[in-house]
C-alpha positions in Angstrom: 42.7 -3.1 35.3 45.2 -2.0 37.3 44.4 0.8 40.2 47.1 2.7 38.1 45.6 2.2 34.7 42.2 3.5 36.2 43.5 6.6 37.8 45.1 7.3 34.4 41.6 7.1 32.8 40.5 9.1 35.4 42.2 11.7 34.5 41.4 12.2 31.2 37.6 11.8 31.9 37.9 14.6 34.3 39.7 16.6 31.3 36.8 16.6 29.2 34.4 17.1 32.1 36.0 20.7 33.2 36.7 21.6 29.9 39.6 24.1 30.0 41.5 23.4 27.1 43.3 26.6 28.2 45.4 24.8 30.7 47.5 22.3 28.3 50.1 23.1 25.9 50.9 19.4 24.9 48.7 16.7 26.1 50.0 13.1 25.6 47.5 10.5 24.0 45.6 8.6 26.7 46.6 5.3 25.2 50.2 6.1 25.2 50.2 6.9 28.9 48.0 4.0 29.6 50.6 1.8 28.3 53.6 3.7 30.0 51.1 2.9 33.4 51.1 -0.5 32.7 54.7 -1.0 32.2 54.9 -0.2 36.2 55.7 -3.1 37.6 57.7 -1.7 40.4 54.7 -0.9 43.1 58.0 0.6 45.4 59.1 3.1 43.9 57.5 6.7 45.8 55.8 8.3 43.5 53.9 4.9 42.3 51.3 5.9 40.0 51.1 9.8 40.8 49.7 12.0 37.9 51.6 14.8 37.1 51.3 17.9 34.7 54.6 19.8 33.8 54.6 23.8 32.7 55.6 24.3 29.4 58.7 25.6 29.8 60.2 22.5 30.9 61.2 19.8 28.4 59.5 16.8 28.3 60.8 14.1 25.7 58.2 13.7 22.6 56.4 17.0 23.4 57.2 20.6 22.2 58.4 23.2 24.5 57.2 26.1 23.9 57.3 28.7 26.7 54.2 29.4 26.1 55.7 30.9 22.5 54.3 28.7 19.4 56.9 30.3 17.2 60.1 29.6 19.4 58.6 25.5 19.9 61.9 22.7 19.9 61.3 19.1 20.2 63.6 18.4 23.1 65.9 15.4 23.1 65.6 14.3 26.7 63.1 14.7 29.9 64.6 17.5 31.6 66.5 16.4 35.0 63.8 17.2 37.5 61.2 15.1 35.1 63.4 12.6 34.5 63.7 11.9 38.5 59.7 12.2 38.3 59.3 9.4 36.3 61.8 7.7 37.8 60.0 7.6 41.0 57.5 6.1 39.5 55.1 9.6 38.0 53.1 9.9 35.3 53.3 12.9 32.8 50.3 14.0 31.1 51.3 16.3 29.6 52.6 20.4 29.6 50.7 23.3 30.7 50.2 27.1 29.5 51.8 29.9 31.1 52.2 33.0 30.7 55.1 33.3 28.1 58.4 32.9 28.5 57.3 32.8 32.3 57.1 36.6 32.6 53.8 37.4 34.6 51.7 37.0 37.4 48.2 36.8 35.7 48.6 33.5 33.8 47.0 36.0 31.2 49.9 36.5 28.6 49.5 33.3 26.6 48.8 32.9 22.9 47.2 29.5 24.2 44.9 31.5 26.4 44.0 33.3 29.5 44.2 30.3 31.9 40.5 30.8 34.5 40.3 30.4 37.8 40.0 26.8 39.4 37.5 28.4 41.9 36.0 31.8 39.6 36.7 31.9 36.1 35.8 35.3 36.3 39.3 35.9 38.4 43.0 35.5 37.1 44.9 31.8 37.8 47.7 33.5 38.5 50.8 33.1 36.6 53.5 32.0 35.2 52.6 28.8 36.3 48.9 28.8 35.5 47.9 25.7 33.9 50.1 23.4 36.2 48.5 25.0 39.3 44.7 25.0 37.7 45.1 21.1 36.5 46.1 20.3 40.3 43.1 22.4 41.7 41.1 20.7 39.4 41.9 17.2 40.6 43.2 16.6 37.6 47.0 15.9 38.5 48.1 14.9 42.1 51.5 17.0 41.5 52.5 19.4 38.6 55.8 21.2 38.3 55.8 24.8 37.9 58.9 27.1 37.4 59.5 30.4 40.1 61.5 33.7 39.2 59.3 36.4 40.9 56.5 34.2 42.6 54.9 32.0 39.7 55.0 29.2 41.6 53.2 30.8 44.7 50.6 33.4 43.7 48.9 30.8 41.5 48.3 28.7 44.5 47.6 31.0 45.9 44.7 31.7 43.8 43.7 28.7 43.8 43.6 27.1 46.6 46.2 24.6 46.6 49.9 24.3 47.7 53.0 25.9 45.9 56.4 24.5 46.8 59.4 26.7 46.0 62.5 24.8 46.9 65.5 26.7 48.2 67.7 27.9 44.9 69.4 25.3 43.6 68.1 22.3 45.0 66.3 21.3 42.2 67.9 21.1 38.5 67.4 24.0 36.1 68.5 22.1 33.4 66.2 21.3 30.1 64.6 24.5 31.6 63.8 27.6 29.6 65.6 30.4 31.8 63.4 33.6 32.6 66.4 35.0 35.1 68.5 32.1 34.8 71.0 32.8 38.3 67.6 32.7 40.2 64.9 30.3 38.6 63.5 27.2 40.5 61.7 24.5 39.8 58.1 24.5 41.8 55.9 22.0 42.7 52.1 22.0 43.0 50.0 19.4 45.4 46.8 20.0 47.0 48.5 18.9 50.5 51.6 20.4 52.0 52.5 16.4 53.0 52.5 15.7 49.1 54.6 18.2 47.9 57.0 17.5 50.5 57.1 13.9 50.2 57.5 14.9 46.2 60.3 17.3 47.2 61.8 14.8 49.2 61.7 12.1 46.4 63.2 14.5 44.0 66.2 15.9 46.3 68.0 15.3 49.3 66.5 18.5 51.2 67.8 19.5 55.2 66.4 17.8 58.1 63.3 18.3 59.4 63.0 21.0 62.3 61.1 20.1 65.5 60.4 21.6 68.5 58.6 24.9 69.0 58.5 27.4 66.3 59.3 31.1 66.4 56.9 32.8 63.6 57.9 36.3 62.5 54.7 38.1 61.0 55.1 42.2 59.3 54.9 44.8 61.7 53.2 46.4 58.6 52.3 44.5 55.5 50.9 47.2 53.4 47.6 47.9 51.6 45.9 44.0 50.6 42.5 43.5 49.3 39.3 43.9 51.5 38.9 41.4 53.7 42.6 39.9 53.4 44.3 41.8 56.2 41.3 40.3 58.8 42.2 36.7 57.1 45.7 37.2 57.4 45.4 38.2 61.4 43.1 35.1 61.8 46.3 32.5 60.3 48.3 34.2 62.3 45.7 33.7 65.2 45.8 30.2 64.0 49.5 29.6 64.1 49.6 31.0 67.9 46.5 29.1 68.8 48.5 25.5 67.5 51.4 26.5 69.6 53.9 28.8 67.4 55.9 31.8 68.8 54.6 35.0 67.3 56.6 38.2 66.9 56.7 41.1 64.5 59.3 41.6 62.4 60.2 44.3 60.0 60.2 43.0 56.8 61.2 46.0 54.8 64.5 44.5 53.0 62.2 41.5 51.5 59.9 44.9 50.3 63.1 46.7 48.8 64.3 43.7 47.1 61.2 43.0 45.7 61.3 46.1 44.0 64.4 45.4 42.5 63.6 42.3 40.5 61.9 44.2 37.9 62.3 47.9 38.8 66.4 47.6 38.8 69.0 46.0 36.6 68.4 42.0 37.6 65.5 42.2 34.6 68.2 42.0 31.6 69.2 38.8 32.6 65.6 38.0 30.9 66.7 39.5 27.9 69.9 37.1 27.8 67.4 34.4 27.4 65.1 35.2 25.2 65.5 38.4 23.9 67.3 38.1 20.4 64.4 35.8 19.7 61.6 38.6 20.8 63.3 41.1 18.3 63.9 39.1 15.6 59.9 37.4 16.1 58.0 40.9 17.5 55.0 39.7 16.1 55.1 36.2 17.6 55.3 37.7 21.1 52.5 38.6 23.7 53.0 42.9 23.5 53.2 43.1 27.2 56.0 39.8 27.7 57.6 41.6 24.3 57.4 45.4 26.0 58.9 43.7 29.8 62.3 42.2 27.6 62.9 44.2 25.7 62.9 47.3 27.8 65.7 45.5 29.5 68.2 45.7 26.5 69.6 49.1 27.2 70.3 48.6 30.9 73.6 50.1 31.5 76.3 46.9 33.2 77.0 50.0 36.0 73.2 49.8 37.5 73.7 46.1 37.3 76.6 46.5 39.2 75.0 49.0 42.1 71.8 47.1 42.4 74.6 43.5 43.4 75.6 45.9 45.9 72.0 47.6 47.4 71.1 43.4 46.8 74.1 42.4 49.2 73.3 44.7 52.3 69.2 43.6 51.9 70.0 40.1 51.8 72.1 40.9 54.8 69.0 42.4 56.6 66.9 39.9 55.4 68.9 36.7 56.9 69.4 38.8 60.6 65.2 38.6 60.3 65.4 35.3 59.7 67.5 34.5 62.0 65.4 35.5 65.3 62.9 33.0 63.8 62.0 29.8 62.1 60.2 31.5 59.6 58.6 34.4 58.1 54.4 34.2 57.6 53.2 36.9 55.4 50.2 36.8 52.3 50.9 34.9 49.6 50.2 37.9 47.5 48.3 41.5 47.7 44.6 41.2 45.8 42.8 38.8 43.2 42.0 40.5 40.3 39.6 39.9 37.8 40.7 39.0 34.1 38.9 42.1 32.7 40.8 44.1 35.4 44.4 42.8 34.6 43.3 43.3 30.2 42.7 47.1 31.6 45.9 47.5 33.2 48.3 44.7 32.6 51.6 45.9 34.0 50.6 48.0 36.9 48.0 44.8 38.5 50.5 42.5 37.6 53.6 45.0 39.9 51.5 45.0 42.5 51.0 41.1 43.0 54.6 40.2 43.7 55.1 42.3 46.5 55.8 39.6 49.0 56.9 37.0 46.4 59.7 39.1 44.1 62.3 38.6 47.0 62.7 35.3 47.8 65.0 34.1 45.1 67.0 37.0 45.0 67.9 36.2 48.8 68.0 32.7 48.1 65.4 31.4 50.0 62.9 28.8 50.2 59.3 29.5 50.6 55.7 27.4 50.5 53.1 28.7 50.1 49.6 27.6 51.6 45.9 28.3 51.5 44.2 29.7 54.5 40.5 29.9 54.0 38.7 31.9 51.6 37.5 36.0 51.7 34.4 36.6 49.3 34.5 33.1 48.5 37.7 32.7 46.7 40.7 30.7 48.3 42.8 33.3 50.4 46.8 32.2 51.0 49.5 32.7 53.3 53.2 31.9 52.6 56.2 30.6 55.2 59.5 32.2 54.0 62.6 30.6 55.9 66.4 30.5 55.6 68.5 28.3 52.8 67.6 24.7 53.0 64.8 25.0 55.5 62.5 23.6 53.2 61.3 21.2 55.1 61.0 23.1 58.2 58.6 25.2 56.7 56.5 22.2 55.4 56.3 21.1 59.6 55.5 25.0 60.5 52.5 25.1 57.8 51.6 21.5 59.3 50.7 23.0 62.6 47.6 24.2 61.1 46.6 22.0 59.0 43.7 19.7 60.7 40.9 22.1 61.3 37.7 21.5 62.6 34.3 23.2 61.5 32.0 25.1 63.7 28.2 26.2 63.3 27.5 29.3 65.5 24.4 31.3 65.3 24.1 33.7 68.3 27.1 35.7 70.3 29.8 34.2 68.3 28.3 35.4 64.9 30.4 37.9 63.1 30.3 41.5 64.4 28.4 40.1 67.7 30.7 40.8 71.0 31.7 37.1 71.9 33.2 36.6 68.2 36.4 36.9 69.4 36.9 34.1 71.2 36.6 32.2 67.8 39.5 34.9 66.1 41.7 34.5 68.9 41.9 30.8 69.0 42.9 31.4 64.6 39.2 30.8 63.8 38.3 31.7 59.7 34.9 32.3 58.5 33.3 29.6 55.9 30.1 30.3 55.1 26.5 31.5 56.1 24.3 28.8 56.2 21.2 27.5 57.7 20.0 24.6 59.8 17.8 22.1 58.8 13.5 23.0 59.5 14.0 20.8 63.2 15.3 23.6 64.9 13.6 26.7 67.2 15.3 29.0 68.7 14.8 30.5 72.3 16.6 34.3 73.6 18.3 33.3 76.7 18.8 35.5 79.8 22.7 36.1 79.9 25.2 38.3 79.7 25.5 39.1 77.3 22.3 38.2 75.7 22.7 34.7 73.7 20.1 32.6 72.1 19.2 28.9 72.8 18.9 26.4 69.7 16.9 23.3 70.1 16.2 20.4 68.2 12.8 19.4 68.2 10.6 16.3 66.3 7.9 18.6 64.8 7.1 22.3 64.2 10.8 23.7 63.7 11.9 26.2 61.4 15.5 26.6 59.5 17.7 29.4 61.9 20.1 31.3 60.0 24.3 30.4 61.3 27.7 30.5 60.5 30.1 27.9 59.9 33.7 28.9 60.8 36.5 26.2 61.5 39.4 26.5 63.9 42.6 24.5 65.0 42.1 21.5 66.4 43.7 23.2 69.5 41.7 25.7 69.2 38.5 24.2 69.1 39.2 22.2 72.3 40.2 25.2 73.8 37.1 27.0 73.4 34.8 23.6 73.5 36.3 23.6 77.0 35.3 27.2 78.1 31.5 27.1 76.3 29.5 27.5 79.7 26.2 25.9 80.4 23.5 25.5 79.6 25.0 25.7 76.0 26.7 22.5 74.8 28.3 21.7 71.7 26.6 19.0 69.9 25.8 18.1 66.4 23.9 20.6 64.2 21.9 19.2 61.0 22.5 21.7 58.2 20.4 21.5 54.8 23.2 18.9 53.3 25.2 17.9 56.2 25.5 16.9 60.4 28.5 19.9 62.3 29.5 19.9 65.4 27.8 23.5 66.8 26.1 25.3 69.8 23.1 24.0 71.3 20.9 24.2 74.2 19.9 22.3 77.1 16.4 22.0 76.9 15.6 22.8 80.7 17.1 25.8 80.6 14.1 27.1 77.8 11.8 27.5 80.0 10.0 30.8 80.6 12.4 31.7 77.5 11.0 34.1 75.1 10.9 32.1 71.7 12.4 34.0 68.4 11.4 31.2 66.1 9.8 33.1 63.6 12.0 35.8 63.2 15.0 32.7 61.6 18.1 34.1 63.4 19.0 35.8 65.8 20.5 39.1 64.2 17.2 39.2 62.9 15.8 39.2 66.4 18.3 42.1 67.8 17.3 43.8 64.7 
C-alpha cells in the first residue's frame, strides 16, 4: 500500500475515532477515494495526496450540494472550479461538510444536520458558517478544507478551533459553483493547521501577489471594544509577541471598519441574500431553519433607496479604511469577541451571533484579504487573532503571521508567575500563559535572599517533592532576549514535568546554602501565603 493510500485509510479511521457525524453532509465511500488515490501517479503535483474536505455549499461532482438544506439539494454536473483546481493539484476530496444553512451565521448551529460542536470543548460552538470544514481540520481528519466567507465564516471557526483560516482578496479564487450568500462579496476560504500549509495551498490554486520582505509595520486598535474575560490580555500578549519578533507596532483608529461591519446585516446589503435564495425560502418555509428564514426573508422589503445610501456610506468608509492601511502593512485585531456555548446561542441565537462579526464583517465589503491565526488559549479554549491587509496582500499577511510562528516553552516557579512582580518580563516579550503544572517529584524549593524575593529550584536524586509551576511560551527572539538577562544564581535548564522535559528556571546548588527550604509548601505562592 502506498503512503497516499495509507493517508486515506487514516482519515477514515479518524472519522470513526472522533465520532462526530455532524461534521459531514456527504461522505464519499472509502473504496472510491482509495481508487482515486491509487490512480494518482504524478508525485510532482503540489498537493499530491493531501486529503481535503469541502463546505456543503460548494459543488463536488458525485455529491449533492445542499447548502445545509436537504430540500434545496441538487446534483452538480461538475466540480466547482476551485474544487477542480484542488484535484488537478493532486488533492483527494473526502466529502462535503456541514454549515450554517445557506451560509447564514457565525455559530455552526443553524443546520438540520445538527450543530457542529467545537473541536476542543464540545459544549461550545464551532463557529460558522464553515463549521464542518474547520472542525474536520482541527480534529486531524483532513489536511486542508474549503470554506466560504462573507461575514467571517472562514475566520471565526478557525479562531474557535485553534487552526488557520485564510480568506483571500475577493475575486482571487473563483466562486462559480458556490451557492451564493451575498454574491458580490462572497469568497472561498481555506482552512489548515499552519500558516505555511494555508498559504501554499493558495499559491497552488491561484497566483497571489508577491510576498513582502523587510520590517513590518503593524496597526492595532486604539480601542477594540468589549471582549470576553481574558481576551484583552491575550490580545495584548499577542501584540507584544509581534513587537518582540521585530514588527513595529502603532495604534490606529478602526472606527471605519466597525461602522462598515454594522452595515453588512444592519443595512441594505443583506437584501442580496434574499436575491440568492429568498424565493426558495418563501416557497419552503417549513424546511428552512427558522433563524435563517427570518434573517433572509426579512430583507425582502428593504427599499432600493436604502441600498444606494448604504453604498455611498460604504464608499466613504472604505476610503477611510484604506487610508488606515496605507500607513501599515496590516491591521491586527482579535478574530472575534467571545466564544459562546451551544446553550448560549440556543437561548439568544440572533444577538449572540451578531456580536461575533465585529472585526470580520467589514473585510469583504472593503475588498480586503484576511488571515486568522491561533494565538494561544484562554480558559483552556483557543484564542485567535486576525491580520487584515490591503487588496492582494494575501502572502504579505502570511509572512507577517510567520514572525510569531515558532515559540519556545518555559517553566517558571517564582517571581515570573502570573501576578508576581517579574511576570511583565514574559508578557513584554510576547509571553503567553499555557498551563498550571507541577514538576516531577525530584525537586526541592528554597527561598533565596534576593530583591525581589525569588525561589530557587534544585533537582535532587532522592527526597524530592512535586513543585507547583506554570508553563509559558515565548517567540524564539523573545525567549533569547529573556534568557540572556537571567541573573545568577538562577539559570535556564531542563525541568522535568510529569510527562515531559521543558526549559525552565533552576538554581545553582551553591546558592541554597543557608536558604530556607520551603519544599513542604509545594510552591512559591503557597509559601507567600
